[in-house]
C-alpha positions in Angstrom: 8.0 23.8 15.4 10.9 20.7 15.9 10.3 17.9 13.7 11.4 14.1 14.5 12.1 14.0 10.9 13.2 16.3 8.0 12.3 14.4 4.8 13.0 15.1 0.9 10.7 13.4 -1.4 11.5 14.3 -5.3 9.2 14.1 -7.7 6.2 14.8 -5.0 3.7 16.5 -7.4 3.5 13.2 -10.0 1.6 10.2 -10.0 3.6 8.0 -7.1 5.1 10.9 -5.3 1.8 12.4 -4.8 0.3 9.2 -2.8 3.6 8.8 -0.9 3.3 12.4 0.3 -0.6 12.7 1.1 -0.2 9.6 3.1 3.1 10.7 5.0 1.8 14.2 5.5 -1.0 12.8 7.3 0.6 9.9 9.1 3.4 11.7 10.3 2.3 15.3 11.8 6.1 15.1 13.7 7.5 14.8 10.1 8.4 17.7 8.0 7.8 16.5 4.2 9.4 18.9 1.6 8.7 18.1 -1.9 10.8 19.0 -4.6 9.1 18.8 -8.1 10.8 20.6 -11.4 6.9 20.6 -12.3 7.4 18.6 -15.7 4.4 17.8 -18.0 3.5 15.1 -15.2 3.8 16.9 -12.2 0.7 18.4 -11.2 0.3 20.1 -7.7 -3.4 19.7 -8.2 -2.7 16.0 -6.7 -1.7 17.9 -3.3 -4.7 20.1 -2.6 -5.9 18.5 0.6 -2.4 18.7 2.0 -1.1 22.1 0.9 -2.0 24.2 4.0 -0.4 21.5 7.1 2.3 22.7 8.6 4.6 19.9 8.3 4.2 19.9 3.9 6.3 22.3 1.9 6.9 22.7 -1.8 10.1 23.8 -3.9 10.2 24.1 -7.3 13.7 22.8 -8.3 15.3 20.8 -11.0 17.4 17.6 -9.5 19.7 19.0 -12.2 20.3 22.4 -10.6 23.3 21.9 -8.6 23.1 24.9 -6.9 19.3 24.8 -5.8 20.0 21.3 -4.5 22.7 22.1 -2.3 20.8 25.2 -1.2 17.8 23.2 -0.4 19.7 20.9 1.6 21.3 23.9 3.7 17.6 25.7 4.0 16.1 22.1 5.7 19.2 20.1 6.8 17.5 16.8 5.9 18.1 13.7 7.6 16.4 11.5 5.0 15.8 11.2 1.1 12.6 9.3 -0.8 13.7 10.0 -4.4 10.9 9.6 -6.7 11.8 12.3 -9.8 12.1 10.3 -12.9 11.2 10.6 -16.3 9.2 7.5 -16.8 7.5 6.6 -19.9 9.0 4.4 -21.8 7.8 5.6 -25.4 9.3 9.2 -24.7 12.4 7.1 -23.5 12.6 5.7 -27.5 11.9 9.2 -28.8 14.2 11.2 -26.9 16.5 9.7 -24.7 18.4 12.3 -24.1 16.2 13.6 -20.8 15.7 10.4 -19.3 19.9 10.0 -19.3 20.1 13.7 -17.3 17.4 13.4 -15.1 17.6 9.6 -13.9 21.2 9.3 -13.8 22.5 12.8 -13.7 19.9 14.2 -11.1 19.9 11.2 -9.1 24.0 11.6 -9.0 23.5 15.2 -7.7 21.1 14.5 -4.8 23.6 11.6 -4.0 26.3 13.8 -3.7 24.4 16.4 -1.8 23.8 13.6 0.9 27.3 12.3 1.1 28.5 16.5 1.6 25.8 16.8 4.0 25.7 13.5 6.1 29.1 12.5 6.5 28.8 8.9 8.6 26.1 9.3 10.7 23.6 6.6 10.8 20.7 8.3 11.2 19.9 9.1 7.6 18.7 7.2 4.7 18.6 8.1 1.1 15.9 5.7 -0.6 15.8 5.4 -4.0 12.7 4.0 -6.3 13.0 2.1 -9.3 11.6 -0.1 -11.7 11.3 -4.0 -12.4 11.8 -2.9 -16.1 15.6 -2.8 -15.0 15.5 -6.7 -15.3 14.8 -7.1 -18.9 12.0 -9.2 -20.4 10.6 -12.6 -18.9 9.3 -15.6 -21.2 6.4 -17.1 -20.3 7.4 -18.8 -16.9 9.5 -17.1 -14.0 10.0 -14.1 -12.0 12.1 -11.1 -10.7 13.7 -11.7 -7.8 16.4 -9.2 -5.9 19.4 -11.3 -7.1 18.1 -11.1 -11.0 20.9 -9.7 -13.4 20.2 -6.6 -14.7 19.1 -6.7 -18.3 17.6 -3.2 -19.4 15.9 -3.1 -22.8 14.7 0.4 -23.2 16.6 3.9 -23.0 14.0 4.3 -20.0 15.0 1.1 -18.2 19.0 2.0 -18.7 18.8 5.2 -17.0 17.3 3.7 -13.8 19.3 0.6 -14.1 22.4 3.0 -14.1 20.9 4.9 -11.1 20.4 2.0 -9.4 23.9 1.3 -9.7 25.2 4.5 -8.3 23.0 4.2 -5.4 24.8 1.3 -4.8 28.1 2.2 -5.2 27.4 5.4 -3.1 26.5 3.1 -0.5 29.6 0.8 -0.8 32.2 3.1 -1.4 30.9 6.3 1.3 29.0 4.4 3.4 26.0 6.2 2.5 23.0 4.6 4.1 20.8 3.6 1.0 18.1 1.3 0.3 16.3 0.4 -3.0 13.1 -0.8 -4.3 12.1 -2.2 -7.7 8.4 -1.7 -8.2 6.0 -3.4 -10.8 3.2 -1.3 -12.9 1.0 0.8 -10.7 -2.4 2.2 -11.4 -4.9 4.4 -9.5 -5.8 7.9 -9.3 -4.0 11.0 -10.6 -2.0 9.4 -13.2 -1.0 11.0 -16.2 -2.9 9.6 -19.1 -0.1 8.8 -21.2 0.1 5.7 -19.1 -2.7 2.4 -20.4 -5.0 2.6 -18.0 -5.8 6.4 -17.6 -5.7 6.7 -21.4 -8.2 3.8 -22.2 -10.7 5.5 -19.8 -9.9 9.0 -21.3 -10.3 7.8 -24.5 -13.3 5.8 -23.9 -15.0 9.1 -22.7 -14.1 10.8 -25.8 -14.6 8.0 -28.3 -11.7 8.1 -29.4 -9.9 4.8 -30.6 -8.1 2.6 -27.8 -4.4 2.2 -29.1 -3.3 -1.5 -27.9 0.3 -2.5 -29.3 1.0 -5.2 -31.2 -1.7 -8.1 -30.5 -1.6 -7.3 -26.6 -0.3 -9.8 -25.5 2.7 -8.2 -23.2 2.3 -9.1 -19.7 2.3 -6.9 -16.9 1.9 -7.4 -13.3 -0.2 -4.3 -11.8 -0.1 -3.0 -8.4 -2.2 -0.2 -7.0 -0.7 2.9 -6.5 -1.9 3.0 -2.3 -0.3 -0.3 -1.7 2.9 1.0 -3.3 2.7 3.9 -1.1 2.2 2.1 2.0 5.2 -0.5 1.0 7.2 2.5 0.4 6.3 3.5 3.9 7.5 0.0 5.3 10.9 -0.1 3.4 11.6 3.8 4.7 10.9 2.8 8.4 11.8 -0.9 8.2 13.5 -2.1 5.5 17.6 -2.8 6.2 20.2 -0.3 4.6 21.8 -1.6 1.8 18.9 -3.8 0.7 17.0 -4.1 -1.9 13.1 -5.1 -2.5 10.9 -5.7 -4.8 7.6 -5.1 -4.8 4.7 -6.6 -6.8 0.8 -7.1 -6.8 0.5 -11.0 -7.9 -1.5 -9.8 -10.4 -0.3 -10.5 -14.7 -2.7 -9.3 -16.9 -2.3 -9.0 -21.0 -2.4 -6.0 -21.9 -5.4 -6.8 -24.2 -7.4 -8.4 -21.6 -6.9 -5.4 -19.3 -8.2 -3.5 -22.2 -11.5 -5.6 -22.5 -11.7 -5.6 -18.5 -11.5 -1.8 -18.5 -14.1 -1.6 -21.6 -16.6 -3.6 -20.0 -16.3 -1.5 -16.7 -16.5 1.6 -18.4 -20.0 0.5 -20.7 -21.4 -0.7 -17.3 -20.8 2.8 -15.4 -21.7 4.8 -18.4 -24.9 2.6 -19.5 -23.4 1.8 -22.8 -24.6 -1.0 -24.6 -22.5 -4.3 -24.0 -19.4 -4.2 -26.3 -19.5 -0.3 -27.0 -16.0 0.5 -26.0 -14.2 -3.1 -27.5 -15.1 -1.2 -30.7 -12.7 1.6 -30.5 -10.0 -1.1 -29.2 -7.0 -0.2 -32.3 -3.9 -2.4 -32.5 -1.1 -0.1 -33.5 2.3 -1.0 -34.3 4.5 -2.4 -31.7 6.8 -0.4 -29.3 10.5 -0.9 -30.5 12.0 -3.8 -28.2 8.9 -4.2 -26.5 9.3 -6.8 -23.6 7.2 -9.8 -23.4 6.1 -10.0 -19.5 7.7 -8.5 -16.2 6.5 -10.4 -13.3 8.0 -9.7 -9.5 8.5 -12.2 -6.9 7.3 -9.7 -3.9 8.5 -12.7 -1.1 11.2 -10.8 0.5 9.3 -7.7 1.6 6.2 -9.8 2.3 8.4 -11.9 4.8 10.6 -9.5 6.3 8.7 -6.1 6.4 5.1 -7.6 6.5 3.8 -6.3 3.3 0.7 -7.7 1.2 -1.4 -6.0 -1.6 -4.6 -4.7 0.2 -6.7 -4.8 -2.8 -8.3 -7.2 -5.8 -7.5 -6.1 -8.7 -11.3 -5.8 -9.9 -12.0 -4.0 -6.7 -9.1 -1.6 -7.5 -9.9 -1.4 -11.1 -13.3 -0.3 -10.4 -12.6 2.5 -7.5 -9.8 4.0 -10.3 -12.6 4.2 -12.8 -14.9 5.7 -10.4 -12.1 8.5 -9.4 -11.7 9.1 -12.9 -15.4 9.6 -13.7 -15.8 11.7 -10.7 -12.8 14.1 -11.3 -13.0 14.9 -15.6 -12.3 18.6 -14.9 -8.5 16.9 -13.6 -8.6 15.0 -16.8 -9.7 18.1 -19.1 -6.6 19.7 -17.2 -4.1 17.8 -17.8 -4.9 16.7 -21.5 -4.4 19.8 -23.2 -1.2 21.3 -24.8 1.6 19.1 -24.7 0.0 16.0 -23.7 -2.1 16.3 -27.3 1.1 16.8 -29.5 2.8 14.0 -27.9 -0.3 11.8 -28.6 -0.7 12.6 -31.9 3.1 11.8 -32.5 3.2 8.4 -31.2 -0.6 7.1 -31.5 -2.0 8.7 -35.0 
């Protein structure tokens, strides 16, 4: 079959990547979508069961730091585009083990950029789209927003590794005329998220009547975006975004951590027919994360005006849908909360 496009999506078995792949495989049957994933603890091929038999979907179990394997897969498929989502992404893990973040997020990105540079030459029909985070901008006070022109000020090994990879992508665009695009997104929530992240962690712990760990006083503020809206934004940037540009993606939806946990507790109590306030009794304040950024908030004006992006869901509705998914898929939670995850949980929260 002749495909209109051949796209490599890295990290496609993870939380955001699996949503992007499911969307693109179904929406663009004339595109070949190749999912390249190392399958670390956060990579789960069960996330892709509904599209695994589609003729325009392929999976390659490859580490982006395996240069020979990367070169081989580029020769095999002759990709014209890359959507780069593969990354170590959990701040806590970066604090306890920064090496993996440097190796994957910086050197892995470098390997992909080199493969594109060597394969594409100076063609205008290609695209290297790098997915990044709002954490590269540092920490905000009580007011203000991150824009695309905000100076970088990463505060954790994770955000420093992502900032480094952003700079590499822009440098390759400038030095080698590689057609690149970057987006920096706020916190995502939704189905299929590994339960080390706040929302699925709280849901899973309530289900198992475990303590709900909240850093410090829970006063840190984050902007939340439904993962399906992020997948839609990625689709827009990939197809309509300008080469060489950066787009901030956010939900205009700021919550303190403790208020978010309260809301989740109340939703869970209602859906589980608990007594009012039962889940809130599980809240346990733990020692604050080292260097914990106070507030992230995205100004998404550029992507809204230039590409027509808008979040589709009210946060309460999105959170209800998210809770429903985890309650309807307890076997998925059971599968991912065994082995290494349990050891990690004990290390960081006990």
